[in-house]
N, C-alpha and C positions, 0 to 999 in steps of 0.2 A: 427557506424551503424546509419541508418535512420529508421524511422517507416516503418514497413513492410519488412525490410530486415532481413536475417537470416544467421546463421553460423552453420555448422555441421562438426564434425570430429568423430573419433572412440570413443571418451570419452563423448561428450556432444552435445546437439543441443540447439541453442539460437535463439529466435525471438524477434525482437524489436517491441514494441508497443508505442503508443503515450504518450505524457505528457501534462499536463495543465500548465506547466511552461517551465523550461529548459530541453533540451535533450530528452531522451526517457526512457521508462520503459522496463524491460527485463523478458521474460519468458524462463526459463532454464529447460531442461530435462537432468537429470544426474542420472545415476545408478537407474533408475526406478522411481525417484522422480521428481515432478514438483515444481519448485521454482520460485517465482515471486519477483523481486526487483522493487518497484514502482518508484524509482528515485523521480522526482518532480511531479509525478501524484497524484493528490489529489483534493478534493473540496476546492480550495483555495479561499474561500469567507471570508471576514473579516466583519462579520455581525455587529460588534460593530462600524465599520468605513465605510463600503461601503453602497452605495444606494441599495434599494431593487432590482433595475434593474441589477446592477453589480453583486449582489449575485446570482440572478436567472441566469444570463449569465454564471457565473463561474460554477454553478451547472449543467447546461445543457451540458457544454463542458466536464465536468468530467463524467457525466452519459453516454454520448456518447462514451467516451474512455472505460469506464467500459463495456459497451455492446459489443464493438469490442473484448475485452479480453474474455468475456463470450462466444462468438461465437467459440472461440479456445478451451476453457477449462472451465468446470463448477466446478472443484474441484482442489485445490492446496494443496500440503503438507506443504509448508512453504511460507508465505508472509512476506516481509519486507516493512513496510508501514509507511509514516509520521504520527506522532501524535505530533503535534507542538503546544504547548500552547500559542505561540505568537499570534495565531489566535483568542484568546479570548473565548467567550462564547461557540461556536460550534467547538472547536479545534478537536473534534473526529467525526465530522459529516462524513467526507469522509471515515474514517475507518469503521464506522458503515454501511455505504452504501456499501462498498466493501464486508463486511461480509454478508450483506443481499442477495447479488448477486451471490457471489462465495463461495462455501464450503471450509473452510480453517481448516487444522489440526493444524498447529502452526502459531502464529502471533508474529512477532518481531517488536517492535516499533523502529522508527528512527526519525531523524530530531528534536531531543530534546536537543542537546548539552550536557551539564552536568546536566541537570534538570531530574534526574532519577525518583524522585517522580511524577513529572508531567506526564511523559510518562507512568509510572507504574500505574497511576490512571485509565488507560484504561483496566486493567487487568480484573476487575469484568465484565465489559460490554463484553469484547471479550469472555470471558469464558461462559457467559450467552448465547452468540450467537454461541457456539459450538466450538470455537477455543482454543487450549491450549496456554496460554500466556507465552512467554519467558521474564521473568522479569529480566531486566538488572539493575545491581547495580554498575558497574565499567567498565572503558574502557578496551577493550581487552578480555572480557569474551567470553567463547566458550560454545556452546551447541551441544549436539549430538541428532539428531532426527532420 
């Protein structure tokens, strides 16, 4: 799928949104729930390594994609979003910005490899911003929402 394309059948509906890196992000409507898989959509700024101009450009690109999503939906039941501590100081900036723009019921971190503690460090922030955080402690965990 490309950005803007969709898929519908009797079980679900999927719409592709943009990414700030590879591929697309997906908004899925399933059994009355709205689920968003961010893919590589994030504020991929590397403030410890990038110039101020590069960081600003990355942020503007991300916020533009986020506004496009907000035009479609202002509330999401579950978001799966990158919380990648390789980004350094502001590893959670994109996730915070997402939660500021879109109301989220459940937040599941991704893009953290086996560094569960690093990903789960975002729990307090996510919950202060109104999202229940799905704390991941092992591969293959399942959650019922």
